[in-house]
C-alpha positions as a Markdown table, in Angstrom:
| # | Residue | x | y | z |
|---|---|---|---|---|
| 1 | Unk | -31.3 | -63.6 | -23.6 |
| 2 | Unk | -34.4 | -64.9 | -25.2 |
| 3 | Unk | -37.2 | -66.8 | -23.5 |
| 4 | Unk | -40.4 | -68.4 | -24.8 |
| 5 | Unk | -43.3 | -65.9 | -24.6 |
| 6 | Unk | -46.3 | -66.7 | -22.5 |
| 7 | Unk | -49.8 | -65.2 | -22.4 |
| 8 | Unk | -52.1 | -66.4 | -19.5 |
| 9 | Unk | -49.8 | -69.4 | -19.0 |
| 10 | Unk | -49.9 | -70.5 | -22.6 |
| 11 | Unk | -47.1 | -70.4 | -25.2 |
| 12 | Unk | -47.5 | -67.8 | -27.8 |
| 13 | Unk | -47.5 | -69.2 | -31.3 |
| 14 | Unk | -47.2 | -67.0 | -34.4 |
| 15 | Unk | -46.9 | -67.5 | -38.1 |
| 16 | Unk | -43.2 | -68.6 | -37.8 |
| 17 | Unk | -43.6 | -70.8 | -34.7 |
| 18 | Unk | -43.2 | -70.1 | -31.0 |
| 19 | Unk | -42.7 | -66.5 | -30.2 |
| 20 | Unk | -39.8 | -65.3 | -28.0 |
| 21 | Unk | -39.5 | -62.5 | -25.6 |
| 22 | Unk | -36.5 | -60.4 | -24.7 |
| 23 | Unk | -35.5 | -57.2 | -22.9 |
| 24 | Unk | -38.1 | -55.4 | -20.7 |
| 25 | Unk | -40.9 | -57.7 | -21.8 |
| 26 | Unk | -38.9 | -60.7 | -20.6 |
| 27 | Unk | -38.3 | -59.0 | -17.3 |
| 28 | Unk | -42.0 | -58.2 | -16.9 |
| 29 | Unk | -42.9 | -61.8 | -17.7 |
| 30 | Unk | -40.3 | -63.2 | -15.3 |
| 31 | Unk | -41.6 | -60.9 | -12.5 |
| 32 | Unk | -45.2 | -61.8 | -13.1 |
| 33 | Unk | -44.4 | -65.5 | -13.0 |
| 34 | Unk | -42.3 | -65.2 | -9.9 |
| 35 | Unk | -44.8 | -63.1 | -8.0 |
| 36 | Unk | -47.8 | -65.4 | -8.9 |
| 37 | Unk | -46.2 | -68.8 | -8.0 |
| 38 | Unk | -46.0 | -69.8 | -4.4 |
| 39 | Unk | -42.5 | -69.8 | -3.0 |
| 40 | Unk | -40.9 | -73.3 | -3.0 |
| 41 | Unk | -43.5 | -74.9 | -5.3 |
| 42 | Unk | -41.1 | -75.5 | -8.1 |
| 43 | Unk | -39.3 | -78.8 | -7.3 |
| 44 | Unk | -36.3 | -77.9 | -9.5 |
| 45 | Unk | -36.0 | -74.3 | -8.3 |
| 46 | Unk | -36.9 | -74.2 | -4.6 |
| 47 | Unk | -36.1 | -70.5 | -4.2 |
| 48 | Unk | -38.5 | -69.5 | -7.0 |
| 49 | Unk | -41.8 | -67.8 | -6.3 |
| 50 | Unk | -43.2 | -65.5 | -3.6 |
| 51 | Unk | -45.0 | -65.6 | -0.3 |
| 52 | Unk | -47.5 | -62.9 | -1.3 |
| 53 | Unk | -50.4 | -65.3 | -1.3 |
| 54 | Unk | -50.0 | -65.4 | 2.6 |
| 55 | Unk | -51.1 | -61.8 | 2.9 |
| 56 | Unk | -54.4 | -62.1 | 0.9 |
| 57 | Unk | -57.3 | -61.4 | 3.2 |
| 58 | Unk | -55.3 | -60.0 | 6.0 |
| 59 | Unk | -55.9 | -56.7 | 7.6 |
| 60 | Unk | -53.8 | -54.0 | 6.1 |
| 61 | Unk | -51.4 | -52.7 | 8.8 |
| 62 | Unk | -48.0 | -51.1 | 8.7 |
| 63 | Unk | -46.5 | -54.5 | 9.5 |
| 64 | Unk | -48.2 | -56.3 | 6.5 |
| 65 | Unk | -47.3 | -53.4 | 4.2 |
| 66 | Unk | -43.7 | -53.8 | 5.3 |
| 67 | Unk | -43.8 | -57.5 | 4.8 |
| 68 | Unk | -45.2 | -57.2 | 1.3 |
| 69 | Unk | -42.6 | -54.6 | 0.4 |
| 70 | Unk | -39.8 | -56.8 | 1.7 |
| 71 | Unk | -41.1 | -59.8 | -0.3 |
| 72 | Unk | -41.4 | -57.7 | -3.5 |
| 73 | Unk | -37.8 | -56.5 | -3.0 |
| 74 | Unk | -36.7 | -60.1 | -2.4 |
| 75 | Unk | -38.2 | -61.3 | -5.6 |
């Protein structure tokens, strides 16, 4: 399945028009977008995004490490 290619949030335009991404590059792009967007912010896809921003600035403990790992696995 193809998807529009993004770099730093912008569409990639090449000599033949908008570039597409597939395969492992598409998976990498999807994961990057899902992990960087706060969970529930997309009004059309309420289960999109992650809660990782909640852990920024917290003390690193076994509990926070576990919560981050659980969230990474959920996404």
